[in-house]
N, C-alpha and C positions, 0 to 999 in steps of 0.2 A: 464517484465523479472522474471526469477524464484527467490525463495528465495535465493538461493547460489549467484547467480548474484548480488541481491540486497544487500546481505551482504559484498561483495566485494566493491560495490560503498560506501556502509557505511563505511568500514574500510579506504578507500581512501577519505572520506569526500565529495564525490560528491553529495550525496543527504543529505538535509538538514531538511526536515520536512516530518512527516508521516501524512497522512489525509485518514480518512475513511468517505466515502459519500454513499448515496443511489445509488443502481445501476438503470441505466436507463432502460436497456433490461431485468433485472430479478428481482424478489422480493427478496431483500437482500442488501447487503454492500460490496463494493469494497474497495480495499487498493492500494493507489497512494502514491508516493514520489515525492516531490518537487526537481528538480535537481538544483544544485548550479548554473547552467548557465541560468535557466528559464525551464519552461515546467514541465510536470508531467511524471512520469514513473510507469506504472501500475504493480501490482504483478499478475503474469501469471503462467500459468503451462506449464509443458515441450513443449507443442505443439503451445505455443503463445497465448492461450485462457486466457482472463481476469478471474481470480478467483472471485468468488461471495460466499459470506458467509450469512447465514441465520440469524446471530446475531452479534451485535456490539462487543460482548465479544471475539467471535472467531476471528473477523477480527482485533481486538486491539492485540490479542495474536501474530498474524503474524506479526504486525509492531514491537513488542517488540522482536520476533526472529530475525529480521533484525538487531536490535541493539538499537532502540530506547527506550526512557524511558516515552516518551510523545508522545500522538497523538492528532491531532485536528479532532473533529467530525464536519463535515460539513453536516447541515441539510437544507432540502428545505423548512421547516417551518418558 
């Protein structure tokens, strides 16, 4: 979902957690949001491709733009 769509879900309290985790397909970090009914919703571009960021700070800023004040960093280590 795009940033705007995720902001709407946040306003409606449909997403309850922001998670940043390493990307499996690219060298970087992705941002996902846990839906209140279960499952995760990824941050995507307008074409539906998952957005990947080169650093945690930029990924965190996107989660903050959605509305969250905290993010969980999921690491594979």
